[in-house]
A tleap script that builds the chain and sets N, CA, C and O, in Angstrom:
source leaprc.protein.ff14SB
mol = sequence {
  NMET THR VAL THR VAL ASN THR LEU SER HIE
  ASP ASN PHE ARG HIE SER VAL MET ILE ASP
  ASP HIE GLU VAL PHE ALA ASP LEU PRO THR
  SER MET GLY GLY GLU SER SER ALA PRO SER
  PRO HIE ASP TYR PHE ASP ALA ALA LEU GLY
  ALA CYS LYS ALA LEU THR LEU ARG LEU TYR
  ALA GLN LYS LYS ASP ILE PRO LEU THR GLY
  VAL THR VAL GLU VAL LYS HIE ASP ALA SER
  GLU GLU GLN GLN GLY LYS TYR ALA LEU HIE
  VAL LYS LEU THR LEU LYS GLY VAL LEU THR
  ASP ALA GLN ARG ASP GLU LEU HIE ARG VAL
  ALA ASP LYS CYS PRO LEU HIE LYS LEU MET
  THR THR ALA ASP VAL THR ILE GLU THR HIE
  LEU SER GLU GLY ALA PHE SER CGLN
}
set mol.1.N position { -122.050 -52.253 25.785 }
set mol.1.CA position { -122.147 -53.144 27.246 }
set mol.1.C position { -123.283 -53.199 28.078 }
set mol.1.O position { -123.623 -52.288 28.834 }
set mol.2.N position { -123.824 -54.194 27.945 }
set mol.2.CA position { -125.281 -54.369 28.985 }
set mol.2.C position { -124.988 -54.780 29.966 }
set mol.2.O position { -123.923 -55.390 30.066 }
set mol.3.N position { -125.853 -54.592 31.095 }
set mol.3.CA position { -125.621 -54.777 32.478 }
set mol.3.C position { -126.896 -55.477 32.553 }
set mol.3.O position { -127.846 -55.043 31.901 }
set mol.4.N position { -127.051 -56.792 33.472 }
set mol.4.CA position { -128.350 -57.687 33.258 }
set mol.4.C position { -128.389 -57.738 34.968 }
set mol.4.O position { -127.343 -58.014 35.556 }
set mol.5.N position { -129.226 -57.553 35.485 }
set mol.5.CA position { -129.529 -58.137 37.000 }
set mol.5.C position { -130.774 -59.429 37.249 }
set mol.5.O position { -131.883 -59.383 36.716 }
set mol.6.N position { -130.501 -60.085 37.786 }
set mol.6.CA position { -131.347 -61.180 37.737 }
set mol.6.C position { -131.139 -61.911 39.580 }
set mol.6.O position { -130.216 -62.030 40.386 }
set mol.7.N position { -132.570 -62.232 39.522 }
set mol.7.CA position { -132.859 -62.350 41.252 }
set mol.7.C position { -131.968 -63.936 41.014 }
set mol.7.O position { -131.724 -64.420 39.909 }
set mol.8.N position { -131.644 -64.453 42.149 }
set mol.8.CA position { -131.182 -65.770 42.377 }
set mol.8.C position { -131.675 -66.707 42.973 }
set mol.8.O position { -131.437 -67.875 42.668 }
set mol.9.N position { -132.856 -66.166 44.435 }
set mol.9.CA position { -133.871 -66.920 44.754 }
set mol.9.C position { -135.036 -66.214 45.520 }
set mol.9.O position { -134.617 -65.471 46.408 }
set mol.10.N position { -136.056 -66.251 45.428 }
set mol.10.CA position { -136.888 -65.706 46.107 }
set mol.10.C position { -137.096 -65.794 47.714 }
set mol.10.O position { -138.081 -65.525 48.401 }
set mol.11.N position { -136.173 -66.133 47.962 }
set mol.11.CA position { -136.239 -66.386 49.415 }
set mol.11.C position { -135.251 -65.000 50.116 }
set mol.11.O position { -135.141 -64.617 51.281 }
set mol.12.N position { -134.825 -64.651 49.225 }
set mol.12.CA position { -133.520 -63.542 49.941 }
set mol.12.C position { -133.349 -61.994 48.712 }
set mol.12.O position { -134.019 -61.728 47.714 }
set mol.13.N position { -132.444 -61.418 49.201 }
set mol.13.CA position { -132.601 -60.129 47.941 }
set mol.13.C position { -131.055 -60.276 47.399 }
set mol.13.O position { -130.469 -59.240 47.082 }
set mol.14.N position { -130.424 -61.464 47.294 }
set mol.14.CA position { -128.937 -61.654 46.647 }
set mol.14.C position { -129.244 -61.762 44.863 }
set mol.14.O position { -130.000 -62.591 44.355 }
set mol.15.N position { -128.721 -61.067 44.361 }
set mol.15.CA position { -128.951 -60.840 42.999 }
set mol.15.C position { -127.473 -60.798 42.189 }
set mol.15.O position { -126.456 -60.234 42.591 }
set mol.16.N position { -127.661 -61.648 40.778 }
set mol.16.CA position { -126.422 -61.794 40.239 }
set mol.16.C position { -126.437 -60.248 39.488 }
set mol.16.O position { -127.472 -59.601 39.332 }
set mol.17.N position { -125.161 -59.823 39.083 }
set mol.17.CA position { -125.281 -58.766 38.142 }
set mol.17.C position { -124.142 -59.395 36.770 }
set mol.17.O position { -123.053 -59.894 37.056 }
set mol.18.N position { -124.510 -59.292 35.664 }
set mol.18.CA position { -123.761 -59.328 34.539 }
set mol.18.C position { -123.142 -58.563 34.201 }
set mol.18.O position { -123.994 -57.868 33.645 }
set mol.19.N position { -122.067 -57.962 34.038 }
set mol.19.CA position { -121.287 -56.876 33.101 }
set mol.19.C position { -120.893 -57.393 32.135 }
set mol.19.O position { -119.843 -58.001 32.341 }
set mol.20.N position { -121.342 -57.453 30.886 }
set mol.20.CA position { -121.230 -58.168 29.912 }
set mol.20.C position { -120.651 -59.325 30.252 }
set mol.20.O position { -121.445 -60.075 30.820 }
set mol.21.N position { -119.169 -59.921 30.075 }
set mol.21.CA position { -118.776 -61.515 30.734 }
set mol.21.C position { -118.707 -61.477 31.890 }
set mol.21.O position { -118.589 -62.563 32.458 }
set mol.22.N position { -118.748 -60.287 32.683 }
set mol.22.CA position { -117.874 -60.365 34.097 }
set mol.22.C position { -119.420 -60.452 35.360 }
set mol.22.O position { -120.459 -59.800 35.255 }
set mol.23.N position { -119.117 -61.320 36.300 }
set mol.23.CA position { -120.384 -61.575 36.882 }
set mol.23.C position { -119.902 -61.160 38.627 }
set mol.23.O position { -119.001 -61.804 39.165 }
set mol.24.N position { -120.531 -60.180 39.268 }
set mol.24.CA position { -120.731 -59.705 40.195 }
set mol.24.C position { -121.975 -59.959 40.949 }
set mol.24.O position { -122.975 -60.047 40.236 }
set mol.25.N position { -122.135 -60.084 42.080 }
set mol.25.CA position { -123.396 -60.027 43.110 }
set mol.25.C position { -123.610 -58.756 43.761 }
set mol.25.O position { -122.637 -58.146 44.204 }
set mol.26.N position { -124.965 -58.216 43.883 }
set mol.26.CA position { -125.673 -57.536 44.975 }
set mol.26.C position { -126.616 -58.245 46.292 }
set mol.26.O position { -127.369 -59.216 46.218 }
set mol.27.N position { -126.345 -57.543 47.293 }
set mol.27.CA position { -127.167 -58.144 48.145 }
set mol.27.C position { -127.989 -56.421 49.005 }
set mol.27.O position { -128.176 -55.304 48.522 }
set mol.28.N position { -128.193 -56.827 49.995 }
set mol.28.CA position { -128.993 -55.620 50.787 }
set mol.28.C position { -128.221 -55.687 51.962 }
set mol.28.O position { -127.991 -56.849 52.295 }
set mol.29.N position { -127.630 -54.615 52.879 }
set mol.29.CA position { -127.089 -55.007 54.627 }
set mol.29.C position { -128.071 -55.337 54.944 }
set mol.29.O position { -129.136 -54.938 54.473 }
set mol.30.N position { -127.855 -56.550 56.259 }
set mol.30.CA position { -128.567 -56.946 57.268 }
set mol.30.C position { -129.979 -56.073 58.012 }
set mol.30.O position { -131.007 -56.477 58.556 }
set mol.31.N position { -129.436 -54.724 57.720 }
set mol.31.CA position { -129.940 -53.913 58.442 }
set mol.31.C position { -131.544 -53.331 57.467 }
set mol.31.O position { -132.431 -52.558 57.830 }
set mol.32.N position { -131.365 -54.119 56.128 }
set mol.32.CA position { -132.368 -53.330 54.988 }
set mol.32.C position { -133.378 -54.621 55.123 }
set mol.32.O position { -134.550 -54.557 54.753 }
set mol.33.N position { -132.710 -55.958 55.771 }
set mol.33.CA position { -133.520 -57.526 55.390 }
set mol.33.C position { -132.650 -58.532 54.973 }
set mol.33.O position { -132.699 -59.755 55.102 }
set mol.34.N position { -131.533 -57.493 54.242 }
set mol.34.CA position { -130.821 -58.618 53.615 }
set mol.34.C position { -129.675 -59.383 54.183 }
set mol.34.O position { -129.493 -59.356 55.400 }
set mol.35.N position { -128.843 -60.102 53.354 }
set mol.35.CA position { -127.820 -60.856 54.303 }
set mol.35.C position { -126.479 -60.034 54.079 }
set mol.35.O position { -125.530 -60.593 54.629 }
set mol.36.N position { -126.269 -59.302 53.668 }
set mol.36.CA position { -124.812 -58.703 53.598 }
set mol.36.C position { -123.949 -59.692 52.970 }
set mol.36.O position { -122.790 -59.821 53.365 }
set mol.37.N position { -124.388 -60.354 52.087 }
set mol.37.CA position { -123.202 -60.927 51.033 }
set mol.37.C position { -122.738 -60.520 50.136 }
set mol.37.O position { -121.784 -61.143 49.669 }
set mol.38.N position { -123.069 -59.631 49.661 }
set mol.38.CA position { -122.492 -58.758 48.740 }
set mol.38.C position { -122.544 -57.497 49.012 }
set mol.38.O position { -123.256 -57.034 49.903 }
set mol.39.N position { -121.577 -56.629 48.051 }
set mol.39.CA position { -121.967 -55.172 48.123 }
set mol.39.C position { -123.495 -54.599 47.867 }
set mol.39.O position { -124.191 -54.988 46.929 }
set mol.40.N position { -123.847 -53.773 48.684 }
set mol.40.CA position { -125.050 -53.276 48.075 }
set mol.40.C position { -124.712 -52.305 46.995 }
set mol.40.O position { -123.575 -51.921 46.722 }
set mol.41.N position { -126.472 -51.740 46.065 }
set mol.41.CA position { -126.062 -50.924 45.199 }
set mol.41.C position { -125.650 -49.355 45.377 }
set mol.41.O position { -125.519 -48.593 44.420 }
set mol.42.N position { -125.493 -49.040 46.537 }
set mol.42.CA position { -124.541 -47.872 46.842 }
set mol.42.C position { -123.301 -47.833 46.907 }
set mol.42.O position { -122.610 -46.847 46.649 }
set mol.43.N position { -122.823 -49.180 47.347 }
set mol.43.CA position { -121.110 -49.595 47.528 }
set mol.43.C position { -120.888 -49.476 46.006 }
set mol.43.O position { -119.893 -48.777 45.816 }
set mol.44.N position { -121.439 -49.895 44.860 }
set mol.44.CA position { -121.143 -50.262 43.650 }
set mol.44.C position { -120.872 -48.666 43.542 }
set mol.44.O position { -119.736 -48.289 43.830 }
set mol.45.N position { -121.685 -47.851 43.209 }
set mol.45.CA position { -121.661 -46.589 42.965 }
set mol.45.C position { -120.251 -45.754 43.540 }
set mol.45.O position { -119.394 -45.133 42.912 }
set mol.46.N position { -120.374 -45.971 44.714 }
set mol.46.CA position { -119.183 -45.324 45.504 }
set mol.46.C position { -117.764 -46.168 44.793 }
set mol.46.O position { -116.883 -45.460 44.305 }
set mol.47.N position { -117.635 -47.423 44.772 }
set mol.47.CA position { -116.396 -48.162 44.323 }
set mol.47.C position { -116.228 -47.414 42.628 }
set mol.47.O position { -115.183 -47.087 42.065 }
set mol.48.N position { -117.246 -47.339 42.266 }
set mol.48.CA position { -116.882 -46.738 40.318 }
set mol.48.C position { -116.372 -45.316 40.772 }
set mol.48.O position { -115.409 -44.732 40.276 }
set mol.49.N position { -117.083 -44.904 41.680 }
set mol.49.CA position { -115.869 -43.520 41.410 }
set mol.49.C position { -114.285 -43.939 42.122 }
set mol.49.O position { -113.180 -43.731 41.621 }
set mol.50.N position { -114.520 -44.418 43.095 }
set mol.50.CA position { -112.871 -44.929 43.629 }
set mol.50.C position { -112.091 -45.534 41.994 }
set mol.50.O position { -111.017 -45.084 41.594 }
set mol.51.N position { -112.681 -46.314 41.444 }
set mol.51.CA position { -111.853 -47.118 40.979 }
set mol.51.C position { -111.693 -46.109 39.315 }
set mol.51.O position { -110.681 -46.138 38.615 }
set mol.52.N position { -113.010 -45.261 38.984 }
set mol.52.CA position { -112.269 -44.485 37.999 }
set mol.52.C position { -111.252 -43.448 38.566 }
set mol.52.O position { -110.424 -43.080 37.732 }
set mol.53.N position { -111.163 -43.012 39.549 }
set mol.53.CA position { -109.952 -41.747 40.012 }
set mol.53.C position { -108.847 -42.943 39.893 }
set mol.53.O position { -108.010 -42.616 39.052 }
set mol.54.N position { -108.582 -44.183 40.443 }
set mol.54.CA position { -107.176 -44.904 40.692 }
set mol.54.C position { -106.983 -45.140 39.256 }
set mol.54.O position { -105.823 -44.977 38.879 }
set mol.55.N position { -108.276 -45.661 37.909 }
set mol.55.CA position { -107.440 -45.984 36.729 }
set mol.55.C position { -107.035 -44.220 35.818 }
set mol.55.O position { -105.996 -44.013 35.190 }
set mol.56.N position { -107.896 -43.446 35.964 }
set mol.56.CA position { -107.628 -42.153 35.272 }
set mol.56.C position { -106.203 -41.612 35.933 }
set mol.56.O position { -105.511 -40.903 35.203 }
set mol.57.N position { -105.800 -41.858 37.062 }
set mol.57.CA position { -104.558 -41.145 37.834 }
set mol.57.C position { -103.542 -42.225 37.091 }
set mol.57.O position { -102.509 -41.783 36.588 }
set mol.58.N position { -103.835 -43.634 37.023 }
set mol.58.CA position { -102.407 -44.159 36.367 }
set mol.58.C position { -102.545 -43.962 34.680 }
set mol.58.O position { -101.622 -44.013 33.867 }
set mol.59.N position { -103.650 -43.776 34.473 }
set mol.59.CA position { -103.541 -43.670 32.967 }
set mol.59.C position { -102.648 -42.406 32.613 }
set mol.59.O position { -101.753 -42.361 31.768 }
set mol.60.N position { -103.138 -41.278 33.541 }
set mol.60.CA position { -102.879 -39.992 33.056 }
set mol.60.C position { -101.164 -39.933 33.824 }
set mol.60.O position { -100.471 -39.218 33.101 }
set mol.61.N position { -100.355 -40.465 35.022 }
set mol.61.CA position { -99.089 -40.644 35.224 }
set mol.61.C position { -98.224 -41.494 34.195 }
set mol.61.O position { -96.996 -41.414 34.209 }
set mol.62.N position { -99.114 -42.560 33.032 }
set mol.62.CA position { -98.073 -43.029 32.484 }
set mol.62.C position { -97.933 -41.916 30.976 }
set mol.62.O position { -96.845 -41.509 30.569 }
set mol.63.N position { -98.786 -41.699 30.560 }
set mol.63.CA position { -98.855 -40.887 29.621 }
set mol.63.C position { -97.696 -39.691 29.860 }
set mol.63.O position { -96.826 -39.500 29.010 }
set mol.64.N position { -97.760 -39.021 30.918 }
set mol.64.CA position { -96.909 -37.874 31.342 }
set mol.64.C position { -95.776 -38.036 31.731 }
set mol.64.O position { -94.980 -37.099 31.662 }
set mol.65.N position { -95.302 -39.601 32.380 }
set mol.65.CA position { -93.876 -39.875 32.635 }
set mol.65.C position { -94.108 -39.446 33.836 }
set mol.65.O position { -93.443 -38.411 33.888 }
set mol.66.N position { -94.525 -39.553 34.635 }
set mol.66.CA position { -95.010 -39.381 36.426 }
set mol.66.C position { -94.567 -40.661 36.888 }
set mol.66.O position { -95.111 -41.630 36.360 }
set mol.67.N position { -93.665 -40.881 37.792 }
set mol.67.CA position { -93.314 -41.802 39.059 }
set mol.67.C position { -94.376 -42.415 39.476 }
set mol.67.O position { -94.052 -43.262 40.308 }
set mol.68.N position { -95.611 -42.382 39.270 }
set mol.68.CA position { -96.728 -42.955 40.649 }
set mol.68.C position { -96.986 -44.516 40.015 }
set mol.68.O position { -97.482 -44.871 38.946 }
set mol.69.N position { -96.391 -45.330 41.225 }
set mol.69.CA position { -96.341 -46.606 41.287 }
set mol.69.C position { -97.433 -47.525 41.741 }
set mol.69.O position { -97.342 -48.752 41.683 }
set mol.70.N position { -98.506 -46.846 42.212 }
set mol.70.CA position { -99.960 -46.987 42.730 }
set mol.70.C position { -100.760 -46.069 43.388 }
set mol.70.O position { -100.306 -45.050 43.909 }
set mol.71.N position { -102.128 -46.432 43.390 }
set mol.71.CA position { -102.919 -45.780 43.923 }
set mol.71.C position { -103.486 -46.583 45.034 }
set mol.71.O position { -103.346 -47.806 45.058 }
set mol.72.N position { -104.299 -45.747 46.210 }
set mol.72.CA position { -105.014 -46.469 46.702 }
set mol.72.C position { -106.175 -45.460 47.082 }
set mol.72.O position { -105.880 -44.609 47.922 }
set mol.73.N position { -107.318 -45.453 46.621 }
set mol.73.CA position { -108.583 -44.778 47.006 }
set mol.73.C position { -109.610 -44.907 48.176 }
set mol.73.O position { -110.083 -46.044 48.187 }
set mol.74.N position { -110.021 -44.244 48.996 }
set mol.74.CA position { -110.674 -44.716 49.900 }
set mol.74.C position { -112.112 -44.050 49.789 }
set mol.74.O position { -111.961 -42.838 49.640 }
set mol.75.N position { -113.172 -44.334 49.805 }
set mol.75.CA position { -114.248 -43.573 49.546 }
set mol.75.C position { -115.183 -44.017 50.735 }
set mol.75.O position { -115.598 -45.156 50.945 }
set mol.76.N position { -115.400 -42.998 51.391 }
set mol.76.CA position { -116.441 -43.030 52.479 }
set mol.76.C position { -117.900 -42.191 52.341 }
set mol.76.O position { -117.770 -41.042 51.918 }
set mol.77.N position { -119.474 -42.697 52.696 }
set mol.77.CA position { -120.594 -41.984 52.043 }
set mol.77.C position { -120.943 -41.631 53.267 }
set mol.77.O position { -120.587 -42.216 54.289 }
set mol.78.N position { -121.761 -40.512 53.198 }
set mol.78.CA position { -122.520 -39.580 54.269 }
set mol.78.C position { -123.876 -39.896 53.305 }
set mol.78.O position { -124.038 -39.199 52.303 }
set mol.79.N position { -124.836 -40.954 53.631 }
set mol.79.CA position { -126.038 -40.467 53.137 }
set mol.79.C position { -127.259 -40.459 54.039 }
set mol.79.O position { -128.290 -41.078 53.778 }
set mol.80.N position { -127.056 -39.670 55.179 }
set mol.80.CA position { -127.899 -39.359 56.281 }
set mol.80.C position { -128.926 -38.219 55.484 }
set mol.80.O position { -130.077 -38.085 55.899 }
set mol.81.N position { -128.554 -37.610 54.605 }
set mol.81.CA position { -129.394 -36.550 53.951 }
set mol.81.C position { -130.046 -37.270 52.615 }
set mol.81.O position { -130.453 -36.481 51.762 }
set mol.82.N position { -130.173 -38.487 52.374 }
set mol.82.CA position { -129.900 -38.803 51.068 }
set mol.82.C position { -131.490 -38.403 50.754 }
set mol.82.O position { -131.824 -37.722 49.785 }
set mol.83.N position { -132.270 -38.866 51.596 }
set mol.83.CA position { -134.167 -38.572 51.491 }
set mol.83.C position { -134.327 -36.970 50.927 }
set mol.83.O position { -135.265 -36.624 50.209 }
set mol.84.N position { -133.144 -35.973 51.423 }
set mol.84.CA position { -133.014 -34.685 50.973 }
set mol.84.C position { -132.779 -34.374 49.909 }
set mol.84.O position { -133.124 -33.228 49.619 }
set mol.85.N position { -132.122 -35.174 48.862 }
set mol.85.CA position { -131.308 -35.110 47.394 }
set mol.85.C position { -129.882 -34.746 47.628 }
set mol.85.O position { -129.283 -33.978 46.875 }
set mol.86.N position { -129.300 -35.344 48.753 }
set mol.86.CA position { -127.844 -35.045 49.591 }
set mol.86.C position { -126.963 -36.272 49.563 }
set mol.86.O position { -127.099 -36.855 50.638 }
set mol.87.N position { -126.122 -36.896 48.776 }
set mol.87.CA position { -125.277 -37.685 49.337 }
set mol.87.C position { -124.067 -37.339 49.197 }
set mol.87.O position { -123.641 -36.788 48.182 }
set mol.88.N position { -123.379 -37.626 50.205 }
set mol.88.CA position { -121.765 -36.851 50.491 }
set mol.88.C position { -120.859 -37.948 50.316 }
set mol.88.O position { -121.061 -38.967 50.977 }
set mol.89.N position { -119.695 -37.876 49.363 }
set mol.89.CA position { -118.717 -38.854 49.471 }
set mol.89.C position { -117.415 -38.043 49.498 }
set mol.89.O position { -117.065 -37.007 48.933 }
set mol.90.N position { -116.606 -39.191 50.672 }
set mol.90.CA position { -115.582 -38.251 50.817 }
set mol.90.C position { -114.452 -39.258 50.108 }
set mol.90.O position { -114.540 -40.483 50.024 }
set mol.91.N position { -113.384 -38.423 49.629 }
set mol.91.CA position { -112.360 -39.336 49.144 }
set mol.91.C position { -111.106 -39.180 49.655 }
set mol.91.O position { -110.717 -38.035 49.888 }
set mol.92.N position { -110.191 -40.390 49.938 }
set mol.92.CA position { -108.990 -40.143 50.443 }
set mol.92.C position { -108.108 -40.732 49.608 }
set mol.92.O position { -108.076 -41.963 49.625 }
set mol.93.N position { -107.253 -40.041 48.748 }
set mol.93.CA position { -106.147 -40.350 47.497 }
set mol.93.C position { -104.908 -41.041 48.083 }
set mol.93.O position { -104.164 -40.080 48.280 }
set mol.94.N position { -104.395 -41.891 48.388 }
set mol.94.CA position { -102.865 -41.973 48.536 }
set mol.94.C position { -102.260 -42.570 47.298 }
set mol.94.O position { -102.691 -43.614 46.810 }
set mol.95.N position { -101.016 -41.732 46.680 }
set mol.95.CA position { -100.316 -41.494 46.023 }
set mol.95.C position { -99.097 -42.070 46.123 }
set mol.95.O position { -98.346 -41.578 46.966 }
set mol.96.N position { -98.600 -43.224 45.316 }
set mol.96.CA position { -97.635 -44.245 46.105 }
set mol.96.C position { -96.852 -44.022 44.622 }
set mol.96.O position { -97.346 -44.006 43.495 }
set mol.97.N position { -95.029 -43.807 45.172 }
set mol.97.CA position { -93.769 -43.284 44.354 }
set mol.97.C position { -93.291 -42.230 44.702 }
set mol.97.O position { -93.752 -41.452 45.536 }
set mol.98.N position { -92.218 -42.120 44.015 }
set mol.98.CA position { -91.104 -41.037 44.313 }
set mol.98.C position { -91.740 -40.142 43.563 }
set mol.98.O position { -91.451 -40.152 42.367 }
set mol.99.N position { -92.695 -39.203 44.016 }
set mol.99.CA position { -93.002 -37.991 43.001 }
set mol.99.C position { -93.101 -36.737 44.048 }
set mol.99.O position { -93.539 -36.880 45.189 }
set mol.100.N position { -92.686 -35.614 43.571 }
set mol.100.CA position { -92.752 -33.951 43.918 }
set mol.100.C position { -93.776 -33.568 44.331 }
set mol.100.O position { -94.824 -34.180 44.126 }
set mol.101.N position { -93.702 -32.449 45.016 }
set mol.101.CA position { -95.319 -31.938 45.340 }
set mol.101.C position { -95.891 -31.319 44.315 }
set mol.101.O position { -97.119 -31.333 44.228 }
set mol.102.N position { -95.091 -30.656 43.344 }
set mol.102.CA position { -96.081 -30.512 41.462 }
set mol.102.C position { -96.569 -31.360 41.324 }
set mol.102.O position { -97.774 -31.263 41.094 }
set mol.103.N position { -95.942 -32.728 41.376 }
set mol.103.CA position { -96.588 -33.637 40.724 }
set mol.103.C position { -97.754 -34.384 41.661 }
set mol.103.O position { -98.722 -34.946 41.147 }
set mol.104.N position { -97.549 -34.322 43.015 }
set mol.104.CA position { -98.734 -34.763 43.823 }
set mol.104.C position { -100.155 -33.611 43.328 }
set mol.104.O position { -101.366 -33.770 43.171 }
set mol.105.N position { -99.294 -32.559 43.221 }
set mol.105.CA position { -101.057 -31.296 43.210 }
set mol.105.C position { -101.468 -31.652 41.609 }
set mol.105.O position { -102.636 -31.759 41.235 }
set mol.106.N position { -100.690 -31.760 41.033 }
set mol.106.CA position { -101.203 -32.264 39.510 }
set mol.106.C position { -102.103 -33.760 39.532 }
set mol.106.O position { -103.088 -33.949 38.819 }
set mol.107.N position { -101.619 -34.627 40.369 }
set mol.107.CA position { -102.335 -35.840 40.433 }
set mol.107.C position { -103.654 -35.566 40.934 }
set mol.107.O position { -104.675 -35.925 40.348 }
set mol.108.N position { -103.632 -34.832 42.184 }
set mol.108.CA position { -104.713 -34.566 43.001 }
set mol.108.C position { -105.634 -33.701 42.277 }
set mol.108.O position { -106.753 -33.780 42.786 }
set mol.109.N position { -105.589 -32.823 41.184 }
set mol.109.CA position { -106.370 -32.181 40.352 }
set mol.109.C position { -106.605 -32.998 39.520 }
set mol.109.O position { -107.726 -32.776 39.063 }
set mol.110.N position { -105.919 -34.255 38.845 }
set mol.110.CA position { -106.525 -34.719 37.990 }
set mol.110.C position { -107.745 -35.981 38.251 }
set mol.110.O position { -108.545 -36.525 37.489 }
set mol.111.N position { -107.487 -36.111 39.501 }
set mol.111.CA position { -108.208 -37.132 40.240 }
set mol.111.C position { -109.640 -36.671 40.043 }
set mol.111.O position { -110.441 -37.521 39.653 }
set mol.112.N position { -110.118 -35.280 40.289 }
set mol.112.CA position { -111.331 -34.639 40.479 }
set mol.112.C position { -111.933 -34.486 38.757 }
set mol.112.O position { -113.064 -34.085 38.483 }
set mol.113.N position { -111.216 -34.775 38.054 }
set mol.113.CA position { -111.612 -34.663 36.492 }
set mol.113.C position { -111.791 -36.345 35.674 }
set mol.113.O position { -111.861 -36.516 34.457 }
set mol.114.N position { -111.825 -37.199 36.511 }
set mol.114.CA position { -112.102 -38.562 36.138 }
set mol.114.C position { -113.640 -38.582 35.444 }
set mol.114.O position { -114.468 -37.837 35.968 }
set mol.115.N position { -113.974 -39.230 34.528 }
set mol.115.CA position { -115.267 -39.293 34.080 }
set mol.115.C position { -116.347 -39.234 34.770 }
set mol.115.O position { -117.276 -38.438 34.631 }
set mol.116.N position { -116.159 -40.632 36.017 }
set mol.116.CA position { -117.637 -40.498 36.745 }
set mol.116.C position { -117.404 -39.403 37.587 }
set mol.116.O position { -118.439 -38.777 37.810 }
set mol.117.N position { -116.404 -38.956 38.129 }
set mol.117.CA position { -116.385 -37.586 39.111 }
set mol.117.C position { -117.240 -36.782 38.238 }
set mol.117.O position { -118.287 -36.356 38.724 }
set mol.118.N position { -116.922 -36.479 36.893 }
set mol.118.CA position { -117.864 -35.337 36.478 }
set mol.118.C position { -119.136 -35.911 35.834 }
set mol.118.O position { -119.931 -35.070 35.416 }
set mol.119.N position { -119.446 -37.158 35.691 }
set mol.119.CA position { -120.871 -37.426 35.320 }
set mol.119.C position { -121.682 -37.364 36.774 }
set mol.119.O position { -122.869 -37.040 36.732 }
set mol.120.N position { -121.030 -37.687 38.137 }
set mol.120.CA position { -121.864 -37.631 39.262 }
set mol.120.C position { -121.936 -35.997 39.478 }
set mol.120.O position { -122.906 -35.663 40.159 }
set mol.121.N position { -121.442 -35.364 39.215 }
set mol.121.CA position { -121.580 -33.916 39.416 }
set mol.121.C position { -121.832 -33.007 38.389 }
set mol.121.O position { -122.086 -31.864 38.767 }
set mol.122.N position { -121.828 -33.166 37.481 }
set mol.122.CA position { -122.135 -31.955 36.226 }
set mol.122.C position { -123.020 -32.692 35.417 }
set mol.122.O position { -123.644 -31.811 34.825 }
set mol.123.N position { -123.553 -34.053 34.942 }
set mol.123.CA position { -124.338 -34.398 34.162 }
set mol.123.C position { -126.215 -34.385 34.292 }
set mol.123.O position { -126.673 -34.537 35.425 }
set mol.124.N position { -126.840 -34.269 33.546 }
set mol.124.CA position { -127.841 -34.399 33.639 }
set mol.124.C position { -128.267 -35.339 32.993 }
set mol.124.O position { -128.418 -35.356 31.772 }
set mol.125.N position { -128.639 -36.723 34.205 }
set mol.125.CA position { -128.950 -38.171 33.939 }
set mol.125.C position { -130.710 -38.126 33.935 }
set mol.125.O position { -131.570 -37.789 34.748 }
set mol.126.N position { -130.694 -38.701 32.446 }
set mol.126.CA position { -131.752 -39.223 32.547 }
set mol.126.C position { -131.898 -40.846 32.364 }
set mol.126.O position { -131.172 -41.533 31.645 }
set mol.127.N position { -133.075 -41.351 33.228 }
set mol.127.CA position { -133.540 -42.830 33.029 }
set mol.127.C position { -134.807 -42.880 32.596 }
set mol.127.O position { -135.726 -42.184 33.027 }
set mol.128.N position { -134.888 -43.897 31.535 }
set mol.128.CA position { -136.053 -44.483 30.984 }
set mol.128.C position { -136.742 -46.150 31.277 }
set mol.128.O position { -136.579 -47.084 30.491 }
set mol.129.N position { -137.331 -46.216 32.259 }
set mol.129.CA position { -137.399 -47.535 32.226 }
set mol.129.C position { -138.945 -47.962 31.711 }
set mol.129.O position { -140.072 -47.478 31.819 }
set mol.130.N position { -138.236 -49.361 30.979 }
set mol.130.CA position { -139.634 -49.973 30.212 }
set mol.130.C position { -139.813 -51.199 30.845 }
set mol.130.O position { -138.923 -51.875 31.361 }
set mol.131.N position { -141.357 -51.537 30.765 }
set mol.131.CA position { -141.262 -52.821 31.037 }
set mol.131.C position { -141.520 -53.915 30.064 }
set mol.131.O position { -142.555 -53.778 29.411 }
set mol.132.N position { -140.720 -55.092 29.799 }
set mol.132.CA position { -140.560 -55.960 28.614 }
set mol.132.C position { -141.516 -56.450 28.285 }
set mol.132.O position { -142.269 -56.735 29.216 }
set mol.133.N position { -142.009 -56.808 26.854 }
set mol.133.CA position { -143.014 -57.379 26.645 }
set mol.133.C position { -143.403 -58.794 27.126 }
set mol.133.O position { -142.495 -59.607 27.299 }
set mol.134.N position { -145.033 -59.246 27.415 }
set mol.134.CA position { -145.014 -60.631 27.808 }
set mol.134.C position { -144.442 -61.137 28.801 }
set mol.134.O position { -143.858 -62.220 28.772 }
set mol.135.N position { -144.563 -60.298 29.929 }
set mol.135.CA position { -143.876 -60.827 31.298 }
set mol.135.C position { -144.430 -62.671 31.598 }
set mol.135.O position { -145.500 -63.237 31.374 }
set mol.136.N position { -143.159 -63.142 32.169 }
set mol.136.CA position { -143.454 -64.534 32.585 }
set mol.136.C position { -143.066 -64.985 34.280 }
set mol.136.O position { -142.565 -64.272 35.149 }
set mol.137.N position { -143.317 -65.818 34.326 }
set mol.137.CA position { -143.025 -66.392 35.843 }
set mol.137.C position { -141.815 -67.622 35.677 }
set mol.137.O position { -141.698 -68.425 34.751 }
set mol.138.N position { -141.070 -67.492 36.755 }
set mol.138.CA position { -140.573 -69.029 36.881 }
set mol.138.C position { -140.316 -69.343 38.035 }
set mol.138.O position { -139.925 -70.482 38.292 }
savepdb mol mol.pdb
quit
């Protein structure tokens, strides 16, 4: 899987984001000089966690025969201390279906075990950025 991000115009901050064959867009909020025409990178970070939790719960419920008919995951962030290395995510789960209290508790525990939750809270992530050979202009 490759993610490729390309500037669409030198006049604004909107970018095309290709994730294999899927295209989405990114922009900055107006408060940062963008046009808010698409989610910001922080929004995608938060959305990735929400999507992972929802998909993990649906898959788990299917494998365990838990009558979960749907999931709503709301993610809000507090970036007020991001410059100090703190980024707080607040997640609200709504589980749909006729579930027992024990099933609800089990799904609540499973939600915090989704791969992205673990990645965001326990992994030592390294990033290496390399400049491509032969820069060109367009």
